The first five atom37 places (N, CA, C, CB, O) and aatype in JSON, in Angstrom:
{
  "aatype": [12, 6, 11, 11, 10, 18, 11, 15, 2, 11, 2, 11, 12, 9, 3, 7, 19, 4, 0, 7, 9, 0, 6, 18, 13, 7, 9, 3, 14, 16, 10, 19, 1, 10, 7, 16, 19, 19, 10, 15, 4, 0, 19, 7, 15, 7, 9, 10, 0, 18, 9, 9, 4, 0, 4, 9, 9, 14, 1, 3, 14, 2],
  "atom_mask": [
    [1, 1, 1, 1, 1],
    [1, 1, 1, 1, 1],
    [1, 1, 1, 1, 1],
    [1, 1, 1, 1, 1],
    [1, 1, 1, 1, 1],
    [1, 1, 1, 1, 1],
    [1, 1, 1, 1, 1],
    [1, 1, 1, 1, 1],
    [1, 1, 1, 1, 1],
    [1, 1, 1, 1, 1],
    [1, 1, 1, 1, 1],
    [1, 1, 1, 1, 1],
    [1, 1, 1, 1, 1],
    [1, 1, 1, 1, 1],
    [1, 1, 1, 1, 1],
    [1, 1, 1, 0, 1],
    [1, 1, 1, 1, 1],
    [1, 1, 1, 1, 1],
    [1, 1, 1, 1, 1],
    [1, 1, 1, 0, 1],
    [1, 1, 1, 1, 1],
    [1, 1, 1, 1, 1],
    [1, 1, 1, 1, 1],
    [1, 1, 1, 1, 1],
    [1, 1, 1, 1, 1],
    [1, 1, 1, 0, 1],
    [1, 1, 1, 1, 1],
    [1, 1, 1, 1, 1],
    [1, 1, 1, 1, 1],
    [1, 1, 1, 1, 1],
    [1, 1, 1, 1, 1],
    [1, 1, 1, 1, 1],
    [1, 1, 1, 1, 1],
    [1, 1, 1, 1, 1],
    [1, 1, 1, 0, 1],
    [1, 1, 1, 1, 1],
    [1, 1, 1, 1, 1],
    [1, 1, 1, 1, 1],
    [1, 1, 1, 1, 1],
    [1, 1, 1, 1, 1],
    [1, 1, 1, 1, 1],
    [1, 1, 1, 1, 1],
    [1, 1, 1, 1, 1],
    [1, 1, 1, 0, 1],
    [1, 1, 1, 1, 1],
    [1, 1, 1, 0, 1],
    [1, 1, 1, 1, 1],
    [1, 1, 1, 1, 1],
    [1, 1, 1, 1, 1],
    [1, 1, 1, 1, 1],
    [1, 1, 1, 1, 1],
    [1, 1, 1, 1, 1],
    [1, 1, 1, 1, 1],
    [1, 1, 1, 1, 1],
    [1, 1, 1, 1, 1],
    [1, 1, 1, 1, 1],
    [1, 1, 1, 1, 1],
    [1, 1, 1, 1, 1],
    [1, 1, 1, 1, 1],
    [1, 1, 1, 1, 1],
    [1, 1, 1, 1, 1],
    [1, 1, 1, 1, 1]
  ],
  "atom_positions": [
    [[-10.18, 5.03, 86.85], [-9.49, 5.49, 85.67], [-10.14, 4.86, 84.45], [-7.98, 5.16, 85.75], [-10.26, 3.63, 84.37]],
    [[-10.55, 5.66, 83.51], [-11.21, 5.14, 82.32], [-10.19, 4.78, 81.25], [-12.22, 6.14, 81.78], [-9.15, 5.42, 81.12]],
    [[-10.53, 3.74, 80.49], [-9.65, 3.31, 79.4], [-9.89, 4.19, 78.18], [-9.87, 1.82, 79.06], [-11.02, 4.59, 77.9]],
    [[-8.83, 4.48, 77.47], [-8.93, 5.24, 76.23], [-8.2, 4.49, 75.13], [-8.36, 6.68, 76.39], [-7.19, 3.82, 75.37]],
    [[-8.71, 4.6, 73.94], [-8.12, 3.94, 72.79], [-7.08, 4.86, 72.15], [-9.2, 3.55, 71.77], [-7.39, 5.98, 71.74]],
    [[-5.85, 4.36, 72.08], [-4.75, 5.08, 71.45], [-4.02, 4.15, 70.5], [-3.78, 5.65, 72.5], [-4.06, 2.93, 70.65]],
    [[-3.34, 4.74, 69.5], [-2.43, 3.96, 68.67], [-1.19, 3.67, 69.51], [-2.07, 4.71, 67.34], [-0.73, 4.52, 70.26]],
    [[-0.67, 2.46, 69.37], [0.48, 2.04, 70.15], [1.77, 2.64, 69.61], [0.58, 0.53, 70.18], [1.96, 2.76, 68.4]],
    [[2.65, 3.01, 70.53], [3.98, 3.49, 70.15], [5.03, 2.4, 70.26], [4.37, 4.66, 71.02], [6.09, 2.49, 69.62]],
    [[4.76, 1.37, 71.05], [5.79, 0.38, 71.34], [5.66, -0.91, 70.54], [5.77, 0.05, 72.79], [6.65, -1.61, 70.35]],
    [[4.47, -1.26, 70.08], [4.26, -2.53, 69.39], [3.58, -2.3, 68.06], [3.43, -3.5, 70.26], [2.55, -2.9, 67.77]],
    [[4.15, -1.43, 67.24], [3.49, -1.09, 65.99], [4.21, -1.71, 64.8], [3.4, 0.42, 65.82], [5.43, -1.9, 64.82]],
    [[3.43, -2.01, 63.78], [3.99, -2.51, 62.52], [3.94, -1.4, 61.48], [3.22, -3.76, 62.03], [4.97, -1.01, 60.93]],
    [[2.74, -0.89, 61.2], [2.59, 0.18, 60.22], [2.34, 1.51, 60.93], [1.44, -0.14, 59.23], [3.15, 2.43, 60.85]],
    [[1.21, 1.59, 61.62], [0.89, 2.85, 62.31], [0.5, 2.62, 63.77], [-0.23, 3.57, 61.59], [0.26, 3.59, 64.49]],
    [[0.42, 1.39, 64.22], [0.09, 1.09, 65.61], [-1.38, 0.94, 65.91], [0.0, 0.0, 0.0], [-1.77, 0.86, 67.07]],
    [[-2.22, 0.9, 64.87], [-3.66, 0.81, 65.08], [-4.04, -0.54, 65.68], [-4.42, 1.03, 63.76], [-4.74, -0.6, 66.69]],
    [[-3.59, -1.63, 65.07], [-3.95, -2.96, 65.55], [-3.4, -3.21, 66.96], [-3.42, -4.04, 64.58], [-4.09, -3.8, 67.79]],
    [[-2.18, -2.77, 67.22], [-1.59, -2.94, 68.55], [-2.34, -2.1, 69.58], [-0.1, -2.56, 68.53], [-2.52, -2.54, 70.72]],
    [[-2.78, -0.92, 69.2], [-3.55, -0.08, 70.11], [-4.9, -0.7, 70.45], [0.0, 0.0, 0.0], [-5.34, -0.65, 71.6]],
    [[-5.57, -1.27, 69.45], [-6.85, -1.95, 69.69], [-6.63, -3.16, 70.58], [-7.5, -2.37, 68.35], [-7.43, -3.43, 71.48]],
    [[-5.55, -3.9, 70.34], [-5.24, -5.07, 71.17], [-4.96, -4.67, 72.62], [-4.05, -5.83, 70.58], [-5.4, -5.35, 73.54]],
    [[-4.22, -3.6, 72.82], [-3.94, -3.12, 74.18], [-5.23, -2.7, 74.88], [-2.94, -1.94, 74.15], [-5.41, -2.95, 76.07]],
    [[-6.13, -2.07, 74.14], [-7.4, -1.61, 74.71], [-8.24, -2.79, 75.2], [-8.19, -0.79, 73.67], [-8.82, -2.74, 76.29]],
    [[-8.3, -3.86, 74.4], [-9.12, -5.02, 74.77], [-8.35, -6.08, 75.55], [-9.69, -5.65, 73.52], [-8.95, -7.05, 76.02]],
    [[-7.04, -5.92, 75.71], [-6.24, -6.86, 76.49], [-6.01, -8.18, 75.79], [0.0, 0.0, 0.0], [-5.99, -9.23, 76.44]],
    [[-5.83, -8.16, 74.47], [-5.57, -9.38, 73.72], [-4.27, -9.23, 72.94], [-6.74, -9.69, 72.76], [-3.65, -8.17, 72.93]],
    [[-3.86, -10.31, 72.31], [-2.62, -10.34, 71.55], [-2.77, -9.53, 70.26], [-2.2, -11.79, 71.23], [-3.75, -9.72, 69.53]],
    [[-1.83, -8.64, 69.95], [-1.92, -7.85, 68.72], [-1.95, -8.7, 67.45], [-0.75, -6.89, 68.65], [-2.51, -8.28, 66.44]],
    [[-1.35, -9.87, 67.5], [-1.35, -10.74, 66.33], [-2.76, -11.15, 65.94], [-0.49, -11.99, 66.59], [-3.07, -11.27, 64.76]],
    [[-3.62, -11.38, 66.92], [-5.01, -11.75, 66.64], [-5.75, -10.61, 65.94], [-5.73, -12.12, 67.94], [-6.53, -10.85, 65.03]],
    [[-5.5, -9.39, 66.36], [-6.14, -8.24, 65.73], [-5.61, -8.07, 64.31], [-5.91, -6.95, 66.55], [-6.37, -7.76, 63.39]],
    [[-4.32, -8.26, 64.13], [-3.73, -8.15, 62.8], [-4.28, -9.23, 61.85], [-2.2, -8.26, 62.88], [-4.58, -8.95, 60.69]],
    [[-4.42, -10.45, 62.36], [-5.0, -11.52, 61.54], [-6.45, -11.22, 61.19], [-4.9, -12.86, 62.27], [-6.89, -11.49, 60.07]],
    [[-7.19, -10.67, 62.13], [-8.57, -10.28, 61.87], [-8.66, -9.21, 60.8], [0.0, 0.0, 0.0], [-9.57, -9.24, 59.96]],
    [[-7.73, -8.28, 60.81], [-7.7, -7.23, 59.79], [-7.41, -7.83, 58.41], [-6.65, -6.17, 60.14], [-8.01, -7.43, 57.42]],
    [[-6.49, -8.79, 58.35], [-6.16, -9.44, 57.08], [-7.35, -10.24, 56.57], [-4.93, -10.35, 57.24], [-7.65, -10.21, 55.38]],
    [[-8.02, -10.95, 57.46], [-9.19, -11.74, 57.06], [-10.3, -10.83, 56.54], [-9.71, -12.58, 58.25], [-10.92, -11.12, 55.51]],
    [[-10.56, -9.72, 57.23], [-11.56, -8.77, 56.75], [-11.18, -8.19, 55.39], [-11.74, -7.63, 57.77], [-12.04, -7.99, 54.53]],
    [[-9.91, -7.92, 55.21], [-9.45, -7.35, 53.94], [-9.64, -8.34, 52.79], [-7.98, -6.94, 54.04], [-10.06, -7.96, 51.7]],
    [[-9.34, -9.6, 53.05], [-9.45, -10.61, 52.0], [-10.89, -11.02, 51.75], [-8.62, -11.83, 52.36], [-11.29, -11.19, 50.59]],
    [[-11.66, -11.19, 52.8], [-13.02, -11.7, 52.66], [-14.0, -10.63, 52.2], [-13.49, -12.28, 53.96], [-14.77, -10.86, 51.26]],
    [[-13.99, -9.49, 52.82], [-14.98, -8.46, 52.56], [-14.39, -7.28, 51.8], [-15.59, -7.99, 53.87], [-15.09, -6.63, 51.03]],
    [[-13.13, -7.01, 52.01], [-12.49, -5.88, 51.36], [-12.59, -4.6, 52.16], [0.0, 0.0, 0.0], [-12.09, -3.55, 51.73]],
    [[-13.21, -4.66, 53.32], [-13.37, -3.45, 54.13], [-12.28, -3.26, 55.18], [-14.71, -3.48, 54.81], [-12.23, -2.23, 55.85]],
    [[-11.41, -4.24, 55.32], [-10.36, -4.15, 56.33], [-9.38, -3.04, 56.07], [0.0, 0.0, 0.0], [-8.95, -2.36, 57.0]],
    [[-9.01, -2.85, 54.83], [-8.05, -1.79, 54.48], [-8.67, -0.42, 54.72], [-7.59, -1.93, 53.01], [-8.04, 0.47, 55.27]],
    [[-9.91, -0.27, 54.3], [-10.6, 1.01, 54.52], [-10.77, 1.29, 56.0], [-11.98, 0.99, 53.82], [-10.57, 2.42, 56.44]],
    [[-11.14, 0.28, 56.78], [-11.3, 0.45, 58.23], [-9.97, 0.83, 58.88], [-11.85, -0.83, 58.86], [-9.94, 1.67, 59.78]],
    [[-8.87, 0.22, 58.43], [-7.56, 0.54, 58.98], [-7.18, 1.99, 58.68], [-6.5, -0.42, 58.42], [-6.67, 2.7, 59.55]],
    [[-7.42, 2.43, 57.46], [-7.09, 3.81, 57.08], [-7.91, 4.8, 57.89], [-7.32, 4.03, 55.58], [-7.39, 5.82, 58.34]],
    [[-9.19, 4.52, 58.07], [-10.05, 5.4, 58.87], [-9.57, 5.44, 60.31], [-11.51, 4.94, 58.81], [-9.49, 6.52, 60.91]],
    [[-9.24, 4.28, 60.87], [-8.75, 4.24, 62.26], [-7.41, 4.96, 62.4], [-8.61, 2.79, 62.74], [-7.17, 5.62, 63.4]],
    [[-6.55, 4.83, 61.4], [-5.25, 5.5, 61.45], [-5.42, 7.02, 61.46], [-4.39, 5.08, 60.26], [-4.61, 7.73, 62.05]],
    [[-6.47, 7.5, 60.82], [-6.73, 8.95, 60.79], [-7.43, 9.45, 62.05], [-7.57, 9.31, 59.57], [-7.21, 10.58, 62.48]],
    [[-8.26, 8.61, 62.64], [-9.12, 9.05, 63.75], [-8.5, 8.81, 65.13], [-10.45, 8.34, 63.68], [-8.58, 9.67, 66.01]],
    [[-7.89, 7.65, 65.34], [-7.37, 7.28, 66.66], [-6.12, 8.09, 66.96], [-7.07, 5.76, 66.73], [-5.2, 8.13, 66.15]],
    [[-6.07, 8.75, 68.12], [-4.88, 9.55, 68.45], [-3.69, 8.7, 68.88], [-5.21, 10.54, 69.55], [-3.86, 7.57, 69.32]],
    [[-2.5, 9.26, 68.74], [-1.27, 8.6, 69.18], [-1.2, 8.63, 70.7], [-0.01, 9.27, 68.55], [-1.64, 9.6, 71.32]],
    [[-0.65, 7.58, 71.32], [-0.5, 7.5, 72.77], [0.46, 8.6, 73.24], [0.02, 6.09, 73.21], [1.59, 8.67, 72.77]],
    [[0.02, 9.47, 74.16], [0.88, 10.58, 74.59], [2.03, 10.14, 75.49], [0.06, 11.6, 75.31], [2.96, 10.92, 75.72]],
    [[2.01, 8.92, 76.0], [3.08, 8.45, 76.91], [4.26, 7.97, 76.16], [2.58, 7.34, 77.82], [5.24, 7.54, 76.76]]
  ]
}
């Protein structure tokens, strides 16, 4: 069975992107959320990356 990246329905804050990425890689969603905040503050690309992922990544059908 192959893994697929989906936005999370059960552990979401805004749109479930960070929780979906965390589920895909098997890590804590808080770490992904902190990484997004660090990217947003340091480089400024975190917000843009989140918006792009929110548009591209499909919602979990389950």
